[in-house]
C-alpha positions, 0 to 999 in steps of 0.5 A: 414619117408623121401620120395623122387621124383621117377623121379630122384632116389627117392621115391615120386610117379608121380604127379596125373592127376589133377596136370598135365593136363594143361601143358601136350600138344600134347606131353610130356615134360620138359625144357624152353625158352625165349621171344627173341627167337621168330623170326622164319624165314625160309621155311614156316616161320619155321625151323630157327636156333636160335642164342643160339643153342648148338654146332653142330645144324644147324636147319630144314631150312638147312636140307630142302635144300637137303631133300625137300620132307621130309621137305614138309611133316614135315612143314605140321605136328604138330611137325613143329607147336608144338611151335611158336612165337605169330604172326598173322600167328600162333595164331589160337584163337579169340583175338577180345576182347572176354571174356571167363569164369566168376568171378575171373578166367575170361579172356579177349583176345584182340589185340594191332596191332600184339600184342596178349593180355590177361587180367587175374588174376595174382599171386596176384589175381589182373587182369593184362594185359599180352602179349602172347609170344608164341603159343603151339600146333595146333590141336585139341587145341592151348595153349598160353604162357606168358613170365615173367621177370625172364625167366619163361614161363607160360601156360595160363589156357584157350585154343582155340578149333581148331576143326571145329565148326561142331565138337564143335570147335571155342571156348575158354575153360578152361582146368580145367572147373569144378574147375578153379584154383584161385590165390594161388592154386598150379594149378594156371597158374602162379605156378610151375605146369604150368611152360613151362620151366620144363613141356613142352619145351624139347618136343616142341622145339629142343635141349633144355638147361633149364638153370636155375640159382639157385643163381638168381632163373632165367631161361636162357633157350636156344634151337636150334629151337623153334619147333620140328625140324629134329634134334629132331629125327636125332640129331645134323646135322652139321657134316652131312652137312659137309659130304654132302658138301664134296661130300657125301662119302658113305663109311663114317660112319653114313654119318657124323652123330655122332649117329644113331638110332639103326637098327632093324633086317630084318623082313617080315610082310607078314601075314600067310593065316592060322592066318591072321597075321604075324608069324615072329618077330625081336629082338628089340635093345635098342635105336631103333626108338621106343625109339626115339619117346618115348623120348617125347611120354611117361610119364617120367622125365629128368635126363640129357639133350641132348638125341641123337639117339641111346641112350636108353631112360633111359640114359637121363630119368626116365620112369614111372611104371604102377602105380595106378593113371596113369594106370588101373590094367591091364595096360590100360592108365588112366591118360595122359601117351603118348603111349610108356608105353602102346605100350611096353605092346603090342604083337606088340612091343614084335614082333618088330613093331615100331611106323613108321610101322604105322605112317609116321615119317615126316608127323605124319600121319597114313600110311593108313586111319583109320583101313586100317593101320592094313591091312598092316599086318593083312588080312581083310578077316580074321578079318573084319567078323562076326565070329571075331567081332560079328558085321555085317561089314558095316558103323557103325560097330566096326573096329580094332581101335575101339575094340583094341585101347581104347579111352580116352579124355584128355585136354577136347577135345583131344581123344587118343588111348591106344596103347597096342593093347589088346584083349577086356576082359570084363571078366576081367572087371567083376572080376577086375573092369578094363575097356573094349572097349565093354562097352565103346561103349555099355554103356547101357550094363554090363561087364557081358553081354559083356563077355557072348557075347564074350564067345558065339563068341569065346568059353570059353577060353580067349586069350590075351598077357597081363596077369598081371591084377590079379597080379596088382589088388591084389597088389593094394589091398595088397592081399596075392596072389599078392606075388606069382603072382608078383614073376612070372611076375618079373622072366618071360623074355617073360613079357615086361620090363615095367611090370617086373619093376612094379612087382619088385617095388610092391614086396617091399610090400611083404617081404619074402625070396622068394621076396628077391630072386626075387629082387636079380635076378632082379638086373641083369635083361637085362632091366635097368628099372627092375634093377632100380626097384630092387635097389629101392626095397632094400630100408629099408634094413640094409646098409651092405646088401644094399651095398653088393647087390647094389655096382655093380650097381654103375658101371652099363652102365645105368645112371638111374641105377647108380643114383638109386644106389647112392640114395640107398647108400647115407649113405655109408661112402666113407672113409670105402671103398677100393680106387676103390670102394670109387671112384665109389661111389663118382663119383655116388654121384657127378652124383646124385647131378648134376641130382638134381641140374638140377632140382633146379627150382623144389621143388622135386630136392632140396627136393631130395638133402635135403634127400641125404645130411641128409643121408650123415650126413650133417644136416645143408645142408639138412635143407638148401635144404629143405628150398630152396625147400619150397621157390620154392614151399611152397605147396610141402607137402612131403618136408614140412614133411621132414623138420619137421622130420629133426627138430623132430630129432633135438628136435626142436618141436616148429619148427616142429609145425610151419612148419606143421601149415604153410602148413595146413594154405595153404591147410587145406585138406592135410592128411599128414600134419595133421598126422605129426602134430598129431604125434608132438602133441603126443610128446608134450603130448597134447593128445586132440589136437593130437587126433583131428589131427589124426582123421582129417588125417584118415577122409581125407585119409581113405585108409591110413592104417598107419594113422588109426593104429597110431590113434587107438593106440593113442585112446587106450593110451588116454583111449578111448578103445571103440572108438579105436575098432570102428576105427579099425573095420572101417579101416580094412573094408577099408584096410583088408590086412593092416598088422599093423591093423591086428596086432592090431586086433590080440592083441585085440583077444589075450587079449580077449582070443578069440582063433578062432579069433586069429587063423584066424587073424594069418592066414591072417598075415602069408599069408602076412608075411610068414617069420615072425618068431614071427607070425609063432611061435604064429601060432604054439602055438595057434594050440598046435604045 
C-alpha cells in the first residue's frame, strides 16, 4: 500500500531516534547555508546582516544600536552562538593534531594557520581532508560543519564536549558511540540524514531560504543572519527601524513591525495561600509567545518558509503527534522532541503560562536559580515540606524540578528536562510500564515500592492533569478498550489539543460508527492539529464520502489543514465539480505540490509527489518522482516499495523484482523489502523462495501482524498446515489484538467445529470491530440467536 510522509500531508511516521541524533543540535530545525556567508562582523563579532538577506531584515547589530541591554544579554546567550563561521574565536574543540575514534571511522583534527581541518572517511570510505566551515552550538557540545561544492553543509559525526573537565568535558566524542556509521550507511555524516541544509538551518540561523534547485541538485541557501538573531523571534525589523528614525510615533500600529506576537490576556500569578498555587488562568491565543519559541523548540517539519510572529505554528509547520518512538504512552518525552509538545500537555500551559514566565527571553536563562523559579507562583512553605515530598528538606533532597521534570540525556552529554510538569505516578509505571521520576532517582527500587510510598504520603487517590496513559497504552497494543477511551479524549475540550489530535489519529485503527462520528466532529475542532488528524483519519474511505466530509477543509484558514485535505482528495477529478469547488481543489493541489517541491532535496518530498501524481492518474509522472526520490536517497525504503507497487500495477514484475532486490542488497535487514519481494514471488508462482522471503520479513519485524497473516496464508496454500498453525499461534501471542490474525484463527476453529473456541474468538473480534455485520451475524449463529 502506498504510504506518505506525515511532515507534509502524508502517511509515513516521523523518523526514529537513531536517524536523527547527530543533526538535532541545541534546537530543532530544517534549512541551509553557504560557506561564503561566513564573515560575521558586528558587535561582539555577531549579529551582522548578510548580503543575501531577504527583504525587510536588518540584522541584530542594527537592533543593538537602540536596545543595548537586551543585545548584551542576547550576545551572552546560546542563541547568538547557535552557528558561526569557524574561526579561532568561535571554535572550542581541540584541533591540535588530535585523533578521535579508531578504525575506519576515526578522525584527525588539525590546523593550517586559521583553517580548521579534519581527516575523515568521505562518502566513498576513503580518508579525505576537509576544511571545517562552521561551528554549530556552544554548550554542552559543539558540532562542526563541512561545506561541499554543491552547497550541502554536512554535520561531522564527532562533537567537542564543552563542559568543564571536572564534569567529563574537554574531549572529542562520537555522536553514535555504540555503532559509528561507516560510508554507505544512511547515518554516515555525508548522507542526507546529516544534512544541515534540511535538518538544522531554520533554527540555527535567521530568515532561512533553503534554495534547493532540483534541476541541478544544488543548494543556494541564504539567510539574513548566520545565527539566531533578534529577527528570528521579532520578525523583519526594517519598518521598525524606519519608525524609530522618523520619531518613534507611539500611535503607529506595532511600532512599525508588520506583525507581532499575539498577546496574552491580563493574568495574576499570586498564589492562593490555601493551595500554594495560583488559582487563575488566561485564555491562550493562537500565535502567542509559546508558539514563537515552539517554532524551533519542537519536533516538526516545515511546509513553508519565513514564519513570522503571531502566526500559528501550523501555518508553516507540521508538529508531530504523541507517537510511539517519540513519546512514552503517558506523553513523556522519549526521543528528542524539544519541549513544546511536552509543555502543551501541562496544566501550566492550559492555565496560560508561557515560556518567558520561567525563561528570560534574551539571555535564555531561568528567571531564578534552579527550583527557585517555581516559587514565582508556588509557595515554598507549602511544597518544600516532608508532607509534600516525603523527603526531609536540605542538601540532596529532591526539588520541584527533580520530581516534576524528568531528565533524559540526548546527544551523549546533553540532559534535558521534560516540560509536562507532571505529578510523579509510579502507580502508572506498575500498570502501564511508563517511567517515573521516583525510580529515576531510586534506581534500585521498584515502581511498586514508589507507588506504595506515595500512597502513604498522599492517600490512595492519585491526582494529575495528564489522564491519557491508559488510552494510549491500550491503543499501542491494539486493545479493544482503547476505542471508548480515545473517543472520550478526542471529544473533551479540556484535553490539550496535541492529545486530542493523537487520539483522533489513533481512532482510525478502531473503525466503528461511534469512531466515525467522533472523527466527523473533530473536523470542526478549534485546533488545526485536531482537524488535520481528522482528515488523515478519513483515508481509505470511498471517494464520495471523503469529498463530502473534507471538501470544506480545502478552504480552512490553516495551511496545514488545507494541505492534508489536498492529499486526501488527490484522486478527486476537478472537472467533475462545480466551478467554485473546482477552483478551491486546484488551488489546494497547487499548494500541495509547492510544499513537496520545497523539499525536493529529500526523498520524502519527491516520494509524496509520486503518490500524489499516481492518485491523480499520472503514472509516468509518478514513476519519475519515485525515481527522483531514490536518486536523492537510495535507502528510502517506502519510496522503493511504492515504486515496486507501481510496477506491479503495470504488470512489470521483473522491474518489481529488480527494484526490491536492489534495496535488499543495500540493507539485507529491512523487513518491508523482504515482505514486498515475497509477495512478488508469490505472484510469480515461485512458492519456495516466496516463503523464504515472507519468513525473513516476519523474523525481522515480529510485531507486524499483517506480515505474519500473509505468511500463514502462504504456508497453508503451500500445504504446510502444521507450520502455518505454529506461525499463527506465535504471532497471536505477540499481537493478540490483530484482527487479521484472529480471523485466521477463527476460520481454523470453525473448520475444526470447535464451538467454544469459535465463540471466544468471535467475542474478541466483535470487541475490536463492533459494527462488522458478518461477525455480528456469525456471533448470533454460534449462540443460536
